[in-house]
C-alpha positions, -999 to +999 in steps of 0.1 A: -210+542-848-230+512-838-242+517-802-255+485-787-273+478-754-252+464-726-250+426-728-274+408-705-271+374-690-295+349-706-298+328-674-306+339-639-276+339-616-286+316-588-254+320-567-249+349-544-227+379-555-200+370-529-196+334-541-196+346-577-168+371-569-148+344-551-156+318-578-167+292-553-198+270-552-228+285-535-254+264-516-280+291-525-292+294-489-300+327-473-274+334-462-252+308-478-227+288-458-196+306-471-210+340-463-222+329-428-187+315-421-169+347-432-195+371-418-199+386-453-231+402-467-249+375-487-266+392-517-284+378-547-291+395-581-308+378-610-297+403-636-271+430-636-295+459-634-320+443-610-324+451-573-302+432-550-315+416-517-291+407-489-290+389-456-266+388-427-287+367-403-304+333-407-335+348-390-338+377-414-370+374-433-372+408-450-352+412-482-337+446-488-325+465-519-292+480-526-307+511-543-329+524-515-358+507-532-385+495-508-406+464-514-436+450-497-431+415-486-466+405-498-491+380-484-487+353-457-472+320-465-506+303-469-517+330-493-484+330-512-487+292-517-520+296-535-515+328-554-479+335-562-463+330-596-443+299-604-405+300-598-399+306-635-422+336-637-394+359-628-371+347-655-397+345-683-400+382-685-384+394-718-348+403-712-349+435-731-381+449-715-376+482-697-412+484-686-414+494-650-445+473-644-427+442-657-397+449-635-420+453-604-438+420-611-405+402-616-390+416-584-422+409-564-423+373-576-387+369-567-393+383-532-422+359-527-401+329-537-374+340-514-398+343-485-413+308-491-378+294-493-367+309-460-399+298-442-395+263-454-359+262-441-371+276-407-399+251-404-375+222-411-350+235-386-355+222-350-364+247-324-335+267-311-353+280-281-343+258-251-377+265-235-392+243-262-366+216-260-387+191-240-421+187-254-442+155-251-476+143-240-482+137-203-483+099-207-450+099-226-433+120-199-445+096-172-433+066-192-399+082-198-394+090-162-402+054-154-377+042-180-404+025-200-411+023-237-434+052-247-465+031-256-464+012-223-489+021-196-477+023-160-501+008-134-498+008-097-524-014-079-546-013-110-543+025-110-524+047-135-491+060-121-495+094-106-472+124-109-464+122-072-447+088-079-422+102-105-393+105-081-396+071-064-373+055-090-345+080-086-311+063-079-308+083-047-334+060-031-318+027-042-303+019-007-337+023+010-355+003-017-329-024-015-333-026+022-370-030+019-368-056-008-343-076+013-365-074+043-395-089+024-373-115+007-381-152+015-344-161+012-327-156+046-291-144+049-267-156+076-247-124+081-255-096+105-272-075+078-294-105+069-305-108+105-315-071+105-335-076+074-352-107+088-362-087+119-375-058+098-396-082+077-412-098+108-421-064+123-436-053+090-458-083+088-470-078+123-479-042+115-498-053+085-518-079+104-528-053+131-537-028+104-559-055+088-577-060+121-583-023+124-597-019+089-619-049+093-640-030+118-650-003+094-687+001+085-682-005+048-667-040+055-692-054+080-725-033+084-756-030+063-773+003+059-800-005+084-775-012+111-758+022+111-765+047+138-778+078+121-786+097+153-765+128+160-747+135+193-762+157+220-776+190+209-748+209+227-721+189+210-739+192+176-742+229+179-704+232+186-695+211+156-718+229+132-704+262+143-669+249+136-680+237+102-692+271+091-663+289+107-637+269+088-648+247+059-677+267+044-653+295+035-636+279+005-663+253-005-697+271-004-723+244+000-749+255+025-768+288+028-765+293+065-800+309+073-817+281+053-796+254+070-803+268+104-840+266+097-837+230+086-814+223+116-840+237+141-868+216+124-846+185+126-842+188+164-879+193+169-885+159+153-854+139+142-874+108+133-895+127+107-866+145+090-861+137+053-830+116+046-813+143+026-817+169+054-806+144+080-775+135+061-766+172+055-768+178+092-748+147+102-720+154+077-717+191+088-714+178+124-688+153+113-667+178+094-667+202+123-657+174+147-624+170+128-613+204+142-626+200+178-600+204+205-615+178+228-598+146+218-623+125+238-652+139+220-634+136+187-626+099+193-662+092+202-675+108+171-650+093+148-667+059+145-701+076+141-687+098+113-675+068+093-710+053+095-726+085+084-703+087+054-711+051+044-748+058+048-746+090+027-726+072-001-752+044+000-781+068-002-765+087-031-758+054-050-794+043-049-805+031-084-830+052-103-838+074-073-847+108-088-853+124-055-815+127-053-815+149-084-819+183-066-799+208-046-801+188-015-787+157-032-758+177-046-751+193-012-750+158+004-727+147-024-702+175-019-703+171+019-697+134+015-666+138-007-651+164+015-657+143+046-642+113+029-610+133+024-609+148+058-613+115+076-593+095+049-623+073+040-615+062+005-599+096-001-577+084-029-607+073-049-626+106-048-619+112-085-641+082-093-670+098-074-665+133-089-675+119-123-709+110-109-711+143-090-704+163-122-729+142-142-756+147-116-750+184-115-751+188-153-782+166-154-802+193-135-786+221-154-760+234-129-736+240-158-759+266-173-762+300-157-796+306-141-803+334-165-807+308-192-831+287-171-867+292-162-873+320-137-862+313-101-855+333-070-823+352-064-814+329-036-818+298-057-798+313-085-769+323-062-769+289-045-767+272-079-737+293-088-720+287-054-725+250-055-713+247-091-681+265-082-676+241-053-681+211-076-655+225-100-630+229-072-636+193-059-632+179-094-601+199-101-583+188-069-593+152-074-579+153-110-546+165-097-544+137-070-554+109-094-534+120-125-567+117-144-585+142-166-609+166-147-638+156-170-648+193-173-635+222-193-643+259-197-662+251-228-686+228-210-704+254-189-714+291-188-724+294-152-712+327-139-693+332-106-715+338-076-720+373-063-697+387-036-724+387-008-729+374+026-756+348+034-777+371+055-781+395+026-806+372+007-835+349+014-864+335-005-881+369-007-851+387-021-858+401-056-826+421-063-790+416-050-763+442-052-728+426-051-701+441-030-669+453-047-643+425-052-620+439-026-647+438+001-644+406+021-676+385+024-684+349+031-680+342-006-647+360-012-624+330-008-644+309-032-642+337-058-605+340-054-601+302-060-624+306-090-601+332-105-573+307-109-596+279-121-588+283-158-551+282-152-553+251-131-576+234-156-550+241-183-523+226-161-544+195-157-551+193-194-514+194-202-505+169-175-534+144-177-550+145-211-537+118-235-527+138-265-518+173-252-482+184-256-464+199-226-433+220-231-412+240-207-425+272-222-460+261-212-448+253-177-432+288-173-462+306-187-487+287-166-465+289-135-463+327-139-501+329-140-506+306-111-480+325-091-497+358-098-531+343-087-515+329-055-498+362-046-531+381-052-550+356-030-525+357-002-523+395-002-561+398-001-564+375+028-537+392+048-554+426+043-587+411+055-576+394+087-598+417+108-628+407+087-627+371+096-599+355+076-580+331+098-547+314+095-566+282+088-581+298+057-548+311+045-531+277+049-559+259+032-560+282+002-522+281+000-523+243-001-551+242-027-532+265-051-495+259-044-496+221-048-503+225-085-467+236-090-452+203-081-466+180-108-463+207-133-425+211-127-418+174-118-410+161-153-385+189-158-370+190-123-356+155-127-338+166-158-320+194-139-289+174-132-284+169-170-298+202-182-291+233-161-320+250-179-344+231-157-328+241-124-356+266-119-381+237-118-361+219-091-361+251-070-398+256-075-407+221-063-383+224-033-398+257-022-433+243-026-424+212-005-409+233+022-441+255+023-463+224+025-442+208+053-440+240+073-472+261+070-480+290+093-488+274+126-524+270+133-538+244+156-569+237+136-550+233+104-525+210+121-553+188+132-566+186+096-532+175+083-530+149+110-561+131+100-567+142+064-566+119+034-572+126-002-557+159-012-542+164+022-524+131+023-513+135-014-498+169-005-477+151+022-466+126-003-453+154-026-435+170+003-419+138+016-406+126-017-391+160-027-375+168+006-360+133+009-346+135-026-331+169-021-316+160+012-298+129-002-288+148-034-272+177-014-255+152+010-240+134-020-228+166-036-210+175-004-193+141-002-181+145-038-168+180-032-152+169+001-166+201+018-191+193+046-199+228+056-211+239+022-248+248+022-249+241+059-280+262+065-298+246+036-290+212+049-302+220+084-334+234+070-340+202+050-332+180+080-356+200+102-383+197+075-378+159+073-380+156+111-412+176+111-427+153+085-416+123+105-433+137+136-465+144+115-464+108+102-464+095+138-493+118+147-513+105+117-508+069+129-521+079+163-551+097+147-561+067+125-536+061+097-527+024+093-499+030+069-466+031+088-444+033+057-441+070+055-426+072+090-403+042+082-391+057+050-382+090+065-362+072+092-343+053+066-335+085+047-323+102+078-300+073+086-287+072+050-278+109+051-260+105+085-240+076+072-230+096+040-219+125+061-199+102+084-184+084+054-195+050+067-215+021+051-252+029+051-268-005+047-268-015+084-276+020+095-307+021+072-319-013+084-315-004+121-333+029+116-362+011+099-365-014+127-366+014+153-393+032+133-414+001+129-412-007+166-423+028+175-453+026+151-461-009+163-467+003+198-492+029+185-510+003+164-513-022+192-528+005+215-553+014+189-562-022+182-569-029+219-597-003+218-616-022+190-647-038+203-654-059+172-628-086+165-622-101+131-614-138+125-580-150+137-553-143+112-539-177+118-571-193+106-568-176+072-554-196+042-516-196+042-516-183+007-528-149+019-495-145+037-473-159+010-459-127-004-454-090+003-480-082-024-506-103-007-500-083+025-499-050+006-464-046+019-453-022-008-440+013-001-473+027-012-469+059+008-439+068-012-426+041-036-449+027-063-456-010-066-449-013-103-443-045-123-422-034-152-423-069-168 
């Protein structure tokens, strides 16, 4: 009797077993569409006696066998592309071969082809993880928030649009913006609302004229270097101010070695006229920074005009062309003190990023970016001072990058300088040969700087994602970096609370909290605005609200309150963040209550927001008394408060907003007039200026710069 081998298929069966059984067309995916719809096991088998692999999930990458036979998946996709057999390799094996080796080769080739096919499908499929749903470069996110085509660049007063401006175009602020535009319009209206707008515009112009008079008396606009008074106040006053400087500011930004400075300070008073310019400026700037926190308002006001002159003199000295005597530690110390003083007294504080480029270049020119162990031998004191000063330069550059929405111009790959040792100043001098650092949990004069330095890499990565031109930012990046920054912030706060008896003050805690916490807002801003449409991003909205509340209501400390009253730069920018977010959230929640018809819902949250807005309004008034000439923050908060009250009362808000703005401007005008009356130098009469200078709001600078960007979308 003729016994023949079982008949074999001559062509490989490309359809899955289930589709072959049902006699329907298979799309040959893994799993195929029919099996996925019916929740059936999708299995493939080339020949009748070959191993079968199946899949029940589109994410399953490991083929299995139906006979308990295990197979190694083989190399990675890149390796498989270069070394695997061709697709026909599996079917070219002789059909009648029973050789185990041939079967294994055939099965292995099939498995590799299956893996490659699945990987290709996964790579072509859009991400299913909602955390990766929004991914774009920082410039594209800004353009999208502004409603612009992606390639278009957004400028505001010749500067790139900042992350703090993102919310100014929200529809919630349309009534306030419309009121301001109508007030500055040259077309009068005859109705009652038109009369209010006309009155508001006249008051705004008067405020701007007085502000111009006040600014015209600043040293940078009328004095030459030789005319500046570079003599310090009395020795008693100077001693007090220097002590305040070391007690508060030297904690986070290590610039001076106190014993060395005290030696230079004593020599200065023995012969001020013979002191080198660098030493003189160091002493004057330390006195000036300390005076910002002095409780005697009379002394503070007397020193204020002197400090402005000292800053101008220091900036002029540093900018001297081809002067190599600035390329040393003293020159860098003067540079760091100048930039901090500019921000404390709001002297060009919003342009600090421009100066940090020169500061970084100068520091790197003298090798500050290289650790002293790589440089020629130097004393322990010199090495430690170089490490401290480099850490301070990095902190200044990082904060300025955040404020300007510009790259920090430094990365972790650009330097190898190690962190400074955890030691006090009195533990080293020029004769010190060895230095034993204290444990990290031991509080010293350098501890706060070290804690800020611990989070530097995270903050630089945040800035890279936000400000660098081609880096992609996704929500997963935001969540990961936010978790790292939160951990660093909690560790820092915990350490300071446990060392209150060692010299940590509320001022230090508030300052470090501000330096770290404010990075959350620009990081979450692009996603928080999407929260209304995508609930996934509601966490970002909560983060920026919590941060704004913390900035507006820090732990009460009289010295820190003074700093926030006069500070510009990063201090003023933090206020801008808080004002914009609190105002937006207050209007949004009021609108939600009106839609729901339930006024008592979220009552405590609404009261908290209203209290925070009132606090920021009071702070804005104090800043005007202390030297601020921009009244728009106070006016805007008044307009927002009136808008919310009208929404809650279900009454038209246009007239209420205009009346509130007028009351605010009148209050600020009284303060500005009183300040202008104390100016000894008088500028030319405004009436004598060309009429073209008063022709438009832009000529007067009457844009809502404190909150709303002046952007020409045409």
